[in-house]
Structures are given as C-alpha cells and as structure tokens.
N, C-alpha and C positions, 0 to 999 in steps of 0.2 A: 662785267658779266655777273658777278655776285650781287651787285646792287640792283641790276635789272631784274634778277630773279626775286630779290626782296620786294621790289616795287610791285611786281605782278602778284606775288603771294599776299602782300599786305592789302591789295585791292580786294581780295576775297574776304578779308576781315573787316572791310569797310573803311580802310585807311587809303585816302587818295594822295598821290605824290605829284609834285612838279620838280623840275631839275634845272640846276645851273652847272655848266660843265666847261672846262677848257675847250677851245676850238681846235681839237686835235683828233688823231685817230682817222680811220678811213671813213668815207661817206656811208658805207654800209653800217659801220659801228654807230655813227651818229644817228642814222635813221632808226636803228634798233632802239636806241635810248628814246628818241622822239616818239616812236610808236608806243613804248611802254607807258609814257605819260600823256598820251593823246595829243601830242604836239606842244604841250605846255613846257617848253624847254628854252633856256637862254644859253647860247654858246657865246662865250666872251672870255678874253684873257683874264686870268686870275693870278694873284701874286704868289709865286713859289718861294717861300722864305728859306728853303733849304738849298736852293741852287748855288748860292755863293760859296758854300763849303765843299762843292764837288768839282771845282775847277782850280787852276793855278792862282796863287795869290794876286798876281799882277792883273789877271783878267776879272777879278771880282768887282772892282768899281765900275768897269765897263758894263758888265752884265747887269749890275744893279741899276745903272742908268737906263739900260734897254728895257728892263722889267718895269721900272717906274713909268717910263714913257708909254709902254704898251698898256698898262693898267690905269692910265690917267693919274699917275703919281699916287698909286695905291688906293687912295681914298676914292678915286673914281670907280674902281671895281667894287668897292664896298657900297657905294651909292647905287650902282646898278643892281647888285644883289638885294639890297634893302628894298628898292622900288619893286623889284620882281616879287619878293616875298610878300610885301604889303598888298600888291595887286591881286595875289592869289589867296589872301587870307591865311597865311601860313601859321600853324599852331606850334610847330616844332621844326627845328633845323637839324639836319643830320649831315655832318661833313664827312665825306667818304675817304678822307686821306688826312694824314697829319701834316701835310706840306702846304696847305693854304689856310690863311687866318680869317678870310672874309666871313665864314659861317659863324664863328664865335663872336666876332665884332658886331655883326648884324643882329644876331640873337640877343646880345646884350642891349643893343640900342632899341630893339623892339620889345624887350621884356618877355621873350619866349624861351623855352628850354632849348638847349643845344647838346646833342650827342656827338662827341668827337670820336671818330672811328680810326684807329691806328692800324693800318694795313702794311706798315713798313717796319723793317728793323732799323732802329735809330740809336744814335749815341756813339761813343768811342768804338772804333773798329768795325762799325757797321756802314752800309752804303749811304745812309741818310744822317746828316749832321746839322745841328742848329746852333746859332750863335748864343742863344739863351738857355743852354742846357743846365740842369741841376735846379738849385733854389729859385732862379729867375723863372724857369719854366713852370715850376710848381705854383708860384704866385700868379703867373699868367693864366694857368688852368683854373685856379680858384675863381677868377673873374670871368672866364670865357667858356667854361664847360659845365654842364649839369652832371654829365657822366662821361667817362672815357671808356671806350670799348676796344679791346685788343682782339685781333683775329686769330691769335694763337698764344699759348703760354710762352713761346719764344719771344714774341714781340712784347708781351706783357712784362716779362722780367726785365727787358731793356729799359722800361720807363717807370717801373714800380716806385723807385725812389723819387720820381718827379711828381707823381700824382698824389694829391691830398688823400688822407685816410678816408676810406669808404666810397671813393669815386671810381675805382677801376673795376671793370668787368671783363671777362674773357668769353667771347662767343665765336667759336670756329666758323669759318665760312661754310655755307651749305651748298650742296650740289643736288640737282634733280636726279636722283639715282635711278628713277624709273626709266629715264631716257636711255640708259645703258644696259638695261636688264637682259635684252635679247641678243647681245653681241657675242660673247663667248669666244673660245679659241678659234683662230683661223684654221680652215681645213682645205685650203687650195693646194697644199703640197709643195709650195714654193720654198725658197730659202728663208731662214729666220730673219725677220725684220725688226730691227732695233730702232726705236724712235726717240728723238729729243724734241720736245714741244716748248719753244721759248723764243721770244723776240731777241734780236741780237743786241743784248746789253752786256756790259762787262761782267756783272755778277752771275749771269746765267752759265758762263764757263763753256762756251762752244769749243774752245781750243782743247779743253780737258776731254770733252766728248770725242773730239777727233783723235786724241791720243789713245783713248780707250778703243776706238774703232780700229786704229792701226794695230794695236796689240791683239785684238780678237780676230781680225781678218787674217792674221798670219797662219792660223790653222782652222779657219772656219769660213764657210761660204756665206756668212751673214751679210745682209744689206743694212745700211744706216741711213735713216731718213730724218731730215731736219725740217720741222714745221714751225712757221712763224713769219711775221713780217720781215721781208728781206730789206737790208739797209741800202741807202743810195751809195753810189761810188764816192770815195775809193774804198769804203769799208767792205763792200761786197767783193771787190777785187781782192782785198786782203784775205777774206774768208776763202775764196776760191783758190788762192795761191797756197793757203795752208792745207787745203785738201790735196792739191797737186803735189806739194812737197812731201807729204806723207804717203804718196802712192795710192791714194784712195779715190781717184777720179772715177773709177768704174764701180766703186762700192757705196759712195755717198751721194744721196739725192737731196737737193734743196727744193722742198715742196712749196715753200711760200705759205701765206696765210690761208688757213682752212677754217671757215666760220663755225662749222659743226664739229665739236670735239668727239661726238659719237662716231662720225665718219673716220676721224683719225684713229680711234681705238679699234675700229673694225679692220684696220689695215696693218696693225703692228702686233708683234708677239711679246715684246718687252719694251717698257718705257724706262729710259735712263734719265735721272734728274740729278745732275752733278753739282748744282748750286747749294752752297752752305750758308749763303746770306739771304735766303728766301724766308719771308716772315710766315708764309703758309705753304703754298705750293698746290694750287687748285688742280693742276693737271695730274698730280699724284692721286688725288681722290677720284678724279674722273677715270683714270686708268684702273684703280681698284674697283670702282663701281662697274666697270666693264669686264672685270675678271682678268685684266691684263697685269701680270706681275711687274713690280716696280723695283728698280735698283737705284738707291739714293745714297745720301751721305749722312753721317752723324753730326748734323749741324742744322740750325734753323728749324723751320717748320717740318721738314721731312722727317727729322728724328723723332717727332712726337706723333706724326701721322702713321708711319710705317713701324710695325712691330717686327724687328729683325728676326728672320728665320721663320716667321709665322705668316705675316701678310706681305712680305717683301724681303729684300736683302739690302743691307747697309754696309758701306765701306767708310774709311776715314776720309775727311775732306782732302781734296787735291791729290788723292791717291789713285792715279790712273791704273796702276797694277792691281790694286784691290778691286776697283770697279770692274776691270776687265775680267778678273777671276770670277766675280759674281755673274757677269754676262755669260762667260764660258760655261759656268755651272748650269745655268738655265738653258743654254743652247743644247747641252748634252742630255738634258733630263726633262722630257715632255711631261712626265708625271709630276715633277716638282713644279713646273710652270702651272699646271692645272691646280695643284693643291694650294699654292700661294695665291693664285688668282681667285679661287673660291673663298679663301679666308679673307682676302682683301675686299671682296664684294661684301661679305658679311660685316666687316668692320666699317666700310663706307656707309652701309645702310644703318647700322646701329649708332654711329657716332657723328657722321658728317652729312646726314640727309638734309635737304632743304627744309623739310617740315620741322625738324628739330631746331634748326637755326632760326626759323621764323618764330617759333614758340619762345625761344630765348630772347630774341630781339624785341618781341612784343612786351615781354617783361621789362626790358630796358626802357622802352618808350613809356610804359605806364609809370615807371619810377621817375623818369626824367620829367614827366608832366607835372610832378609835384615839386620840381626844382627849377622854376623859371629863373632866368638870369636877371640881374639888376634888382632883385627883391630879397627880402629876408629869407625866403624859402630856399634860396641858393646859398645862404650864408654870407651874402655880400650886401653891403649897404647900397641903396639906389644911387 
C-alpha cells in the first residue's frame, strides 16, 4: 500500500514506474498494483533469502530446494527481473523489502542505481534473520546498494552497524491523510468498538489482543473487531477456539479483509496495536489521521509514532493488563478519546503525510542517481 501510494505520487512529479512482485496477495491487491503502473507489472516467484531462518533447522534444506526450484535456481528469477528492467528502460531500481536480493543483483549487472528499502525489523531477536548478518552483510550492501532506506528509526537502528557509512537514510512511511479527514468520532450511540487491524501472523499478537478483550469485557460492553485476511484451516479454527475458550464468542467479530482503511476507521472507536516487532505500523498512522485514539506498546515502530499520553496510549510489550487498563481508560472517558484523537490527527499530518514522504524519497532518488552500481560513483570497481 505504501509503495502504490509512492508510485502514484511520483507520477505527478514525472517519474514513471514499472513493478516486479511476488505472485501473492489477493486478486484485488494485484489488480491495484497493476493499475498503478498501467499494467506494466511482472508477477513472478522471487527468492526470499530470510525464509530459512524462520523455520525449524531440519526444514531449512527442504525449503531452500523448494525456493530454488520455484525461482529457476535463483539466477532464473534474476534473469527475469533483468529482462523486464531492460525492456522498460529502467533508470533506477527500488527494492521494497530487505528480503529479496534480485533488485540489487540486477541493478549491479545493468549499472544503474539501487535503493534498498528496509521495511522489516531484522537481526537478533527480530522476526527477520539472515545468514550473512554483520560484516558479511555490510560488504554485500557496498556492492549491491546505492542507498539503504529504513521506514522507521526502529528498523534503522537494527541495521545501522551493517550499513556502510553515509548510505543509510530514514524515511517514515507516508499516508494520504486527506482520505481520513472527515471521519471523526462515531456518533451512532452503540457500544465502544475496539479494533485490531492485522493479518494473522505470529508477531501481530492476536492472542494478546484476545486476552485484552477478555479483561476489558469483564466490566464493559465493548465489542472487539479483528480486520485482516483470515487464514486457512486449521489456523482459523485455532483462532476461533481461542475466542470461545475466553468466553468472547458474542464480543469478538472476525471482519476479514477490508480494502479501504478509511472504512475501518469509521467503524471503530479505539485501535489496539499489540505488536512490538513491527517496523512501522501503518495502521497506527491511519487511525491517528482519522482521529481514532491508538493503544500500542513501547516497542518497534509504535513507540516512535505514538507520543504516550498525547497522541495515544502505550503499555509495556506483552502486558495484557496494561493494555486493558489503557482501553478501559478510553472507554470511560469520551473527552480523552476526543483529545487524543485530535492530537493524533495533527501528528499524522505533520510527520507522516504522504506529501512529506514523497519529498524525502525524491531526495533519496536524486542522491542515488549519482551512485550507480558497478561504477566508481558507487565506490565499487566495475
């Protein structure tokens, strides 16, 4: 979503884009990307070099073989990306994740700049791990990146020691804040609606959200809505069973994927973001832009987006009691919800607007154009 916004905004500045993407996500999501680049998109398997570190050791060789086969033994995916880039006369390659190497390899082979965008928390204790962390990664980045961009200070600090001096920039994700300007607090008089917006992955901490819901519902009529792609069985059954065991069947609603975040924010009174391994937390900014107060944790991107007590409330990571106390406080005080929502809106506009992000990324692109790979401008011998 952040990249599509960038693509559309850059077009207004005279920068055209084409895209290469994993063949994943829903059909609607793929169509949205294709529309943003006027159909100039290649959907193809790409090599995820972090995958091996997120499964049991005995599974890693099997997974590696499956990946190599799917990507044409790795070099096959690089050849596809290179041919696509050459066909469209690409002047700069922007890799929108730290998890795929094709962009850097192809940029080096073509002698064009490469902006490597880190949108993940990586390294020890983080969700994303790589075999070549540390000095090996530093050497790799010297040869395969013109500039490295982190989407938050939290993600930047994780890799600062890996990135050569002068190559790291921090550009927070931008949100089209104007889309949320007219939402404001709900006025239908119904029970307080507390929302979690997150696909069902381990670090989004849905179970922690359910623990908070159980604690809050003991003395509140609040409802709890979970938005995001629902997983296939048996994971969905596990989630439903967790809801049932906590006695929340009548309180929790699984809403599934909703494409328009403004629609979500018009239906909730409070957004809870319990993840502490989130590199940024786009939904936090979307909630703030809509004037919806946020309850988050002091970890990851949330801790730098939310000013505790001013534009939202923060609790310690994995602290269901603390998070529940924040939700109860907001449930009991409409004036506080309004004040935090208004302050959050101001902060979203001032710090996280799409316009500000585009201006910063434009500067990154201009700088990167002076650092093509494979030439002395990048500090690397051809």
